[in-house]
Structures are given as C-alpha cells and as structure tokens.
N, CA and C of each residue as an Amber inpcrd file, in Angstrom:
protein
   402
   0.8370000  -1.3600000  -0.1810000  -0.0680000   0.4150000   0.2320000
   1.0050000   1.0490000  -0.1320000   0.4200000   2.5170000  -1.0640000
   1.4250000   3.3510000  -0.9620000   1.2220000   4.3020000   0.3910000
   1.9040000   5.4160000   0.4110000   2.2260000   6.2830000   2.1500000
   1.0000000   6.1370000   2.3410000   0.0590000   6.5280000   3.5030000
  -0.8240000   7.2940000   3.8250000  -0.7360000   8.5600000   4.5570000
  -1.6910000   9.1970000   4.0860000  -1.8770000  10.6490000   4.6590000
  -2.7730000  11.0750000   5.4580000  -2.9700000  11.9480000   5.9840000
  -4.3300000  12.1020000   7.0920000  -4.8690000  13.5030000   6.8650000
  -6.4570000  14.0170000   6.7440000  -6.4510000  14.7540000   7.1330000
  -7.1300000  15.1480000   8.7360000  -7.4160000  16.4980000   8.8890000
  -7.6170000  16.4320000  10.2500000  -7.9080000  18.5910000  11.0300000
  -8.1740000  18.7140000  12.0060000  -9.0850000  20.6350000  12.1000000
  -7.7620000  20.1870000  13.7420000  -7.5670000  21.3490000  12.5590000
  -6.2130000  21.6460000  14.5450000  -6.9960000  23.1090000  15.2060000
  -7.3770000  23.5070000  16.0950000  -7.2130000  24.6780000  16.2920000
  -7.9290000  25.0580000  15.8240000  -8.9550000  25.2950000  14.5660000
  -9.4680000  25.7950000  13.6830000  -8.8060000  25.7870000  13.0470000
  -8.2750000  25.0330000  12.0480000  -7.2670000  24.9250000  10.7990000
  -7.1130000  23.9930000  10.3460000  -7.9330000  23.7140000   9.4180000
  -7.8310000  22.6460000   8.1150000  -5.8320000  21.4450000   7.7240000
  -5.9310000  20.8270000   8.1780000  -4.4020000  19.6410000   8.5360000
  -4.0330000  18.7330000   6.7620000  -3.7500000  19.0870000   5.7240000
  -4.0850000  17.9890000   4.5980000  -2.6630000  17.3310000   4.3650000
  -2.9880000  16.4760000   4.0470000  -1.7300000  15.5750000   3.4830000
  -0.4890000  15.4350000   4.5650000  -1.1200000  15.5750000   5.6720000
  -0.2140000  15.2480000   6.8970000  -0.1090000  13.6770000   6.4440000
   1.5510000  12.9520000   6.9940000   1.4360000  11.9710000   6.9490000
   1.8960000  11.2410000   8.3550000   1.1890000   9.9660000   7.4530000
   1.1980000   9.2090000   8.6610000   2.5250000   7.9710000   9.1960000
   2.9260000   8.0760000  10.4790000   3.9310000   7.4020000  10.7440000
   3.3260000   5.5430000  11.6470000   3.4240000   4.6380000  11.4580000
   2.7060000   3.8100000  12.1520000   0.9560000   3.4090000  11.4390000
   1.2360000   3.6840000  10.4820000  -0.6210000   3.1220000  10.5780000
  -0.9200000   2.0850000  10.8060000  -2.1730000   1.8190000  11.5870000
  -2.9230000   0.0990000  11.5590000  -1.9330000  -0.2630000  12.5990000
  -1.0980000   0.1600000  13.8190000  -0.3300000  -1.1450000  13.6550000
  -0.8350000  -0.3990000  15.5190000  -2.0070000   1.0100000  15.9750000
  -2.1430000   0.6290000  16.9320000  -4.1040000   0.8020000  18.1120000
  -4.3010000   0.1770000  17.0110000  -5.9740000   0.4320000  17.5770000
  -6.4820000   1.5690000  17.2650000  -5.6110000   2.3890000  15.5580000
  -6.0510000   3.4020000  15.6680000  -5.6920000   4.7430000  16.1850000
  -5.3100000   4.5580000  17.1950000  -4.8830000   5.4670000  18.3490000
  -3.8090000   6.4880000  17.7450000  -4.6030000   8.0320000  17.2030000
  -3.0920000   8.7560000  16.8290000  -3.3780000  10.1210000  18.0730000
  -2.0770000  10.2740000  17.7470000  -1.7020000  12.2280000  17.6750000
  -1.1230000  12.6910000  17.3490000  -1.3940000  14.1710000  17.3460000
  -1.0150000  15.5370000  16.1880000   0.2790000  15.5920000  16.6510000
   1.6470000  15.1490000  15.8900000   2.6970000  16.0500000  16.4920000
   2.9920000  16.7330000  15.5900000   3.3440000  18.1350000  16.4920000
   3.6140000  19.1080000  15.4650000   5.1600000  19.7780000  16.1300000
   5.9850000  19.6310000  15.2470000   7.4330000  20.4230000  15.1170000
   7.1350000  21.8960000  14.4000000   7.7460000  22.9300000  15.7370000
   7.7650000  23.9180000  15.3780000   9.2370000  24.2750000  15.3590000
   9.1120000  25.7800000  15.0930000  10.9980000  26.0040000  15.2780000
  11.4650000  26.8520000  13.9730000  10.1410000  27.0180000  13.0690000
   9.8800000  27.3380000  11.7600000   8.7640000  28.0860000  11.6000000
   8.6940000  29.0630000  10.1300000   7.9550000  29.4730000   9.6790000
   6.7760000  29.2200000   9.0220000   7.0410000  27.1130000   8.5450000
   5.9660000  26.5350000   8.9320000   6.3160000  25.1740000   9.5590000
   5.2380000  24.3470000  10.4360000   5.8580000  23.4630000  11.1040000
   5.4620000  22.4170000  10.6580000   5.7520000  20.9670000  11.1100000
   6.0960000  20.3290000  10.7250000   4.6670000  19.3750000  11.2290000
   3.7470000  19.2380000  11.0360000   2.4730000  17.9600000  10.9570000
   3.1420000  16.5680000  10.8090000   2.7970000  16.1590000  11.7600000
   2.5180000  14.4460000  11.7390000   1.7070000  13.5870000  12.4750000
   0.6250000  12.7490000  11.1170000  -0.1130000  12.1930000  12.8080000
   1.0030000  10.2350000  12.5540000   0.4920000  10.4610000  14.5430000
   1.5690000   9.5170000  14.9820000   1.0020000   8.2300000  15.1560000
   0.4230000   6.9650000  14.8830000  -0.5430000   5.9230000  15.5790000
   0.3300000   5.3630000  16.9360000   0.0280000   5.4540000  18.0610000
   0.8930000   4.6140000  19.4530000  -0.5980000   4.8650000  20.2750000
   0.4370000   3.9910000  20.9310000  -0.6690000   3.9380000  22.1610000
  -0.0610000   4.8240000  23.3510000  -0.2100000   5.7990000  23.6370000
   0.2520000   6.7850000  24.3550000   1.3760000   8.1980000  23.4900000
   0.7800000   9.2770000  24.4420000   1.2530000  10.1300000  23.6850000
   3.2320000   9.7650000  23.6510000   4.7800000   9.4750000  24.6560000
   5.4830000   8.8450000  24.8260000   5.7040000   7.7840000  23.9450000
   4.3900000   7.1580000  23.8750000   4.8300000   6.3710000  22.1260000
   5.1580000   6.4630000  21.1000000   4.3030000   7.9920000  20.6770000
   4.3830000   8.4020000  20.0130000   6.1000000   9.2280000  19.8600000
   6.3720000   9.9870000  20.8500000   7.8300000  10.4110000  20.8540000
   8.8050000   8.9780000  20.1500000   8.8440000   8.0800000  20.4700000
   9.5830000   7.2870000  20.7200000   9.5410000   6.5810000  18.7620000
   7.5090000   6.3160000  18.6320000   7.4710000   6.3880000  17.0800000
   8.6130000   6.8110000  16.2300000   7.8040000   8.7840000  16.3130000
   8.9580000  10.0060000  16.3130000  10.6360000   9.2450000  15.7890000
  10.8630000   9.0460000  16.9680000  12.5380000   9.2500000  17.3380000
  13.0690000   7.6850000  16.4520000  11.9490000   6.8150000  16.0030000
  12.4820000   5.8590000  15.7420000  12.1930000   6.1520000  14.2240000
  11.9610000   6.3990000  13.4820000  11.5170000   6.9730000  12.0080000
  12.2770000   7.2940000  11.5230000  12.9920000   6.4380000  10.5690000
  13.4730000   7.1400000   9.4220000  13.9000000   8.4990000   8.6760000
  12.7410000   8.5280000   8.2790000  12.4680000   9.4930000   7.9320000
  12.3490000  10.9940000   7.9880000  11.6460000  10.8320000   9.8510000
  11.2420000  12.1140000  10.8550000  11.7370000  11.8800000  11.9390000
  12.9120000  11.1530000  12.1730000  13.4070000  10.6770000  13.6400000
  14.4360000  12.2770000  13.6830000  15.0230000  12.9500000  12.3620000
  15.9520000  13.1610000  12.5500000  15.8970000  14.9020000  13.2920000
  14.6170000  15.4870000  13.1020000  13.7880000  16.3050000  13.4810000
  13.8180000  16.7330000  15.1550000  13.6260000  15.1660000  16.0620000
  13.9470000  15.1280000  17.6130000  15.7590000  14.7430000  17.7610000
  15.7040000  14.2350000  16.7900000  17.3720000  13.3860000  17.5260000
  18.4890000  14.5170000  17.6750000  19.2550000  14.5870000  18.5090000
  19.8620000  15.6170000  18.5160000  21.1830000  14.9280000  17.9860000
  21.6490000  16.0170000  17.0430000  23.1910000  15.3480000  16.2190000
  24.3270000  15.6490000  16.9800000  25.2700000  14.4240000  16.8170000
  25.8650000  13.6180000  17.5580000  27.5240000  15.7900000  17.3550000
  27.6360000  16.3210000  17.0710000  28.1270000  17.5280000  16.5990000
  28.1070000  17.6970000  17.7580000  26.1600000  17.9230000  18.3870000
  25.6140000  18.2240000  19.2470000  25.3690000  18.4280000  21.1590000
  25.6380000  16.7270000  20.9560000  25.7230000  16.6510000  22.4760000
  26.3730000  16.5870000  23.2230000  27.5500000  17.7880000  23.4690000
  28.1840000  18.3840000  24.6150000  27.3910000  19.5770000  25.1410000
  26.1060000  20.2210000  24.2520000  25.2840000  21.0290000  24.7850000
  23.5530000  20.6130000  25.5490000  24.2600000  19.4910000  25.9320000
  23.2210000  18.7230000  26.3950000  23.9760000  17.4760000  28.0120000
  22.9850000  18.0640000  29.2030000  23.3660000  16.9670000  30.1900000
  23.5160000  15.5360000  30.3040000  23.4840000  14.6910000  30.0830000
  22.9070000  13.2230000  30.2710000  22.2980000  13.3280000  31.4750000
  21.9970000  14.0220000  32.6110000  20.9170000  13.8610000  33.5420000
  20.1010000  14.2060000  33.1260000  19.9800000  15.3400000  32.5450000
  18.5030000  16.2160000  32.0980000  17.8070000  16.2660000  31.1230000
  18.0750000  14.9820000  30.3910000  17.3350000  14.9730000  28.7610000
  16.8690000  14.1790000  28.2510000  15.9040000  13.9940000  27.4790000
  15.9670000  13.0210000  27.0870000  16.1530000  12.1070000  26.0400000
  15.4460000  10.5560000  26.3390000  16.8000000   9.9870000  25.7480000
  15.4540000   9.0800000  24.9240000  15.4990000   8.8830000  23.6190000
  14.9440000   7.3400000  22.8870000  15.0890000   6.0240000  22.4200000
  13.8430000   5.3970000  21.7150000  13.8750000   4.1060000  22.1710000
  15.4860000   3.4670000  22.4120000  16.8620000   3.8240000  21.4040000
  17.6820000   3.2900000  21.5730000  18.6710000   4.1900000  22.0450000
  17.8210000   4.7700000  23.0810000  19.2990000   5.5740000  23.2240000
  19.8310000   6.9700000  23.1710000  19.2450000   7.4770000  22.0260000
  19.3360000   8.7450000  21.5950000  19.0290000   9.5000000  22.4540000
  20.1320000  10.7300000  22.3500000  19.6340000  11.9430000  22.4710000
  18.7110000  12.8860000  21.9340000  17.7590000  13.0900000  22.1830000
  16.4080000  14.0300000  21.8100000  16.1400000  15.1250000  22.3020000
  16.0150000  15.8120000  21.7500000  15.1620000  17.5180000  22.4010000
  13.5290000  17.4460000  21.8410000  12.9090000  17.9070000  22.2030000
  11.9260000  17.8050000  22.8790000  10.8800000  19.7600000  23.0810000
  12.0960000  20.0540000  22.6560000  11.9600000  22.1260000  23.2450000
  10.9810000  22.8670000  22.0730000  10.5870000  21.9670000  20.9440000
  10.2750000  22.7730000  19.8680000   9.2810000  21.5850000  19.3740000
   8.4370000  20.8650000  20.5920000   7.9530000  19.1210000  20.2830000
   6.2110000  19.6370000  20.9950000   5.0870000  19.8820000  19.9230000
   3.9900000  19.8260000  20.7770000   3.0420000  18.8200000  20.2960000
   1.8470000  18.2410000  21.2150000   1.0940000  16.8690000  21.3240000
   0.1900000  17.6330000  21.2480000  -0.8690000  17.3450000  19.7500000
  -2.2390000  17.3250000  20.3800000  -3.1710000  15.5400000  20.4880000
  -3.7460000  16.2900000  20.9380000  -4.4190000  15.0330000  21.3070000
  -5.0320000  14.4480000  22.8020000  -5.8520000  13.3090000  23.0730000
  -6.3550000  13.2840000  24.3220000  -6.3330000  11.9960000  24.7820000
  -5.1410000  11.9470000  26.2640000  -5.1780000  10.3760000  26.8610000
  -6.3390000  10.0880000  27.0760000  -6.2310000   8.3890000  26.9610000
  -7.4410000   7.9570000  27.5900000  -8.5090000   7.9680000  26.7840000
  -9.3920000   8.6270000  26.0650000 -10.3720000   7.3520000  24.8020000
  -9.3940000   6.7260000  23.2160000 -10.7620000   6.4120000  22.9720000
  -9.7710000   5.6030000  22.1380000  -9.6780000   6.0820000  20.2960000
  -9.7680000   7.5620000  20.6150000  -8.8570000   7.8990000  19.5430000
  -8.7830000   9.2920000  20.3700000  -7.3350000   9.5860000  20.0510000
  -6.9550000  10.8600000  21.6350000  -7.0770000  12.4080000  20.2450000
  -6.5940000  11.8930000  19.2820000  -6.2800000  13.1330000  17.7200000
  -7.5170000  12.7060000  16.7040000  -8.9190000  12.6120000  16.5500000
  -9.5710000  12.3790000  15.7510000  -9.1230000  12.8530000  13.9490000
  -8.9970000  11.6690000  12.9350000  -8.4800000  12.3520000  11.7280000
  -8.6830000  11.4870000  10.5540000  -8.7660000  11.2940000   9.0540000
  -9.0260000  10.6830000   8.1500000  -7.8290000  10.4510000   7.9160000
  -7.4860000   8.6090000   7.2540000  -6.8140000   8.2740000   6.1780000
  -6.9500000   8.4300000   4.8410000  -6.2430000   8.7640000   4.5400000
  -6.0730000   8.6840000   2.6220000  -5.2580000   7.8950000   2.0930000
  -5.6410000   7.4540000   0.6740000  -4.4500000   7.3400000   0.0780000
  -4.8340000   6.4890000  -0.8680000  -3.4480000   5.7130000  -1.1430000
  -4.1590000   4.2010000  -2.2180000  -4.7820000   3.3030000  -2.1150000
  -6.2220000   2.6340000  -2.6860000  -6.3500000   1.3710000  -1.8790000
  -7.8920000   2.1130000  -0.6540000  -7.6350000   3.1540000  -0.2820000
  -8.6570000   3.4000000   0.2800000  -9.8230000   4.5360000  -0.6120000
 -10.9830000   4.3300000   0.1540000 -11.7890000   5.0070000  -0.4890000
 -11.5600000   7.0550000  -0.3880000 -12.5200000   7.2480000  -1.0750000
 -11.7240000   8.3820000  -1.2050000 -12.4620000   9.2350000  -0.8210000
 -13.2630000   9.3480000   0.4700000 -14.1050000   9.9610000   1.4130000
 -12.6550000  10.1710000   2.2580000 -11.6870000   8.5950000   2.6300000
 -10.9730000   8.3650000   3.6990000 -11.8310000   7.4850000   4.3570000
 -10.9830000   7.6910000   5.4560000 -11.0780000   6.4050000   6.2670000
 -10.9330000   6.3220000   7.7220000 -11.4020000   6.2420000   8.8900000
 -11.4760000   6.2970000  10.0260000 -10.1400000   5.4600000  10.4840000
  -8.9380000   6.0730000  11.4490000  -7.9350000   4.8400000  11.7710000
  -8.3450000   3.8380000  12.4030000  -9.3190000   3.5950000  12.9870000
  -9.4380000   3.0700000  13.9320000 -10.4990000   1.4610000  12.9670000
 -11.3720000   2.1800000  11.6860000 -11.4700000   0.9580000  10.6800000
 -10.2450000   0.7130000  10.0290000  -9.2340000   1.6660000   9.9030000
  -8.2920000   1.3860000   9.0910000  -7.1250000   0.4850000  10.2440000
  -7.3110000  -0.0990000  11.1310000  -6.4770000  -1.5120000  11.5780000
  -7.2580000  -2.3450000  11.3730000  -8.5640000  -2.7280000  11.2170000
  -9.3930000  -2.9010000  10.8410000  -9.6010000  -4.0650000   9.9430000
  -9.2970000  -3.0490000   8.9460000  -9.5370000  -3.5710000   7.0350000
  -9.0740000  -4.9510000   6.6370000  -9.5170000  -5.2100000   6.0180000
  -9.0480000  -6.9150000   5.5580000  -7.9470000  -6.3840000   4.4440000
  -7.1070000  -6.5370000   3.7260000  -6.6860000  -5.9850000   2.8100000
  -6.1680000  -7.2080000   1.7230000  -6.1380000  -8.7720000   2.1860000
  -7.0330000 -10.3600000   1.4680000  -7.5170000  -9.8710000   0.2020000
C-alpha cells in the first residue's frame, strides 16, 4: 500500500496531506505531533498507544526522526542527567515538539486516513487497522 496521509482539524485550521507514521499498528489511536521552530511547522500523525509512545515512534522513524534527535556534533550541549532519551538511547530535543491529543480515549486525535486503495472520502484510523487487505 502507498503512503498513508491524514486530514484533520486542529485549532480551527484544516490540515491536509499529513504523513502518518505507524498506520494500523495501534488500534487507530492517533496523535498529532507538531514540530515548530520555523515559519511552517511540520505536522505528523503518529499511531501509538500513548503520547510518550508517539515520541518513541517518531524518534525511530528513518525519514522524520532527525527532527527530534540531537546530532552527534551537538551532544556536548546536553546534560546527560537532564535530557530525554529515545528508544535506542538517542538524545532527544523536545523543545519544539507539541503533541495534540487526549489521553484515555479510543481516538486521542481524530482524523481521516487517505491513500491509494482507501475510499475516496477517507477512512477512520480505527477502521483502517481493522481492514482486511487479503
């Protein structure tokens, strides 16, 4: 299946073509991660069981993980006793990360998935993980 994208609304702003990390792997529990620090923030929908797990999924992602992993050349600027670590021991800089979603509900951040092979009006994340591709 091709890359899955999401559409959603956050704070009254319509988001389209948002990349989805880990689609179908966590019962449709989605979080919206917003990485700021520039004129145009990067938005990513991440399927994960919790907000902390969403950060781990992002840190482990080959395409987008570099946005929160501290480069080796900059490690001296971070106190190892007072920093965040990723699932593989990477030092993470979460200063520019905002997570949208609500803990304790079936779908922390509501959105719709779009992509090749999905209905033209999209699919709810909870329905996406239940689909039968056989």
